[in-house]
C-alpha positions in Angstrom: 108.6 0.0 -131.2 107.9 -1.1 -127.8 108.5 0.5 -124.3 111.8 -1.5 -123.6 113.2 -0.5 -126.8 112.1 2.9 -126.4 114.1 3.2 -122.8 117.3 0.7 -124.0 117.7 3.6 -126.9 117.4 6.6 -124.8 119.7 4.9 -122.2 122.7 4.4 -124.9 121.7 8.6 -125.9 122.3 9.5 -122.4 125.2 7.4 -122.1 127.0 9.0 -125.1 125.8 12.4 -124.2 127.3 12.1 -120.7 130.4 10.4 -122.0 130.8 13.6 -124.4 130.3 15.6 -121.4 132.7 13.8 -119.6 135.4 14.3 -122.3 134.5 18.1 -122.4 134.8 18.8 -119.1 138.2 16.8 -118.9 138.8 19.2 -121.7 137.7 22.2 -119.8 139.9 21.1 -116.6 143.2 20.7 -119.2 142.5 24.2 -120.6 142.2 25.7 -116.8 145.2 24.2 -115.5 147.5 25.6 -118.6 146.2 28.8 -118.6 146.7 28.9 -114.5 150.3 27.6 -115.4 150.6 30.5 -117.8 149.5 32.8 -115.2 151.6 31.9 -112.4 154.6 31.9 -115.0 153.3 35.4 -116.0 152.9 37.2 -112.6 156.4 35.8 -111.7 157.8 37.5 -115.1 155.8 40.7 -113.6 157.2 39.8 -110.0 161.2 39.8 -111.4 160.7 42.8 -113.5 159.3 44.7 -111.1 162.4 44.1 -108.7 165.0 44.6 -111.5 163.0 47.8 -111.9 163.4 49.1 -108.2 167.3 47.9 -108.6 167.6 50.0 -111.2 165.7 53.1 -109.3 168.3 52.4 -106.5 170.9 52.1 -108.3 170.1 55.5 -110.0 169.4 57.1 -106.8 172.6 55.6 -105.3 174.2 57.6 -107.9 172.4 60.8 -107.8 173.2 60.6 -103.9 177.0 61.6 -105.0 177.2 65.0 -105.8 178.4 65.6 -109.2 180.8 68.3 -109.7 179.9 71.1 -111.5 182.0 74.0 -113.5 181.6 76.3 -110.7 183.0 73.6 -108.5 186.1 73.0 -110.7 186.1 77.3 -110.8 186.0 77.8 -107.1 188.2 75.2 -106.4 191.2 75.6 -108.8 190.8 79.7 -108.0 193.4 80.5 -105.3 191.9 83.4 -102.9 193.4 86.9 -103.4 193.5 89.0 -100.2 192.2 92.5 -100.6 193.9 95.6 -99.7 191.6 97.1 -97.2 193.7 101.0 -98.3 191.9 99.9 -101.9 188.7 100.9 -101.1 189.3 104.2 -99.6 
């Protein structure tokens, strides 16, 4: 083989490698875009879940602020007060 043939063969091999590298780069870029989109979607889902959790916690706190009646509250509310005879303790 003479120098021109080697030069042409080398140029073809380099062109083929460059083409394959461009294809690989495009493929990696597409994968990166897909992964970025999935990452953004998951971040949004996390934010939505955190917002929902915050709403649930706030609702729970709002419910706990309303004082629930206890048994002793009911008993004292329904029990009429009796006046003690001041003479009874003598």
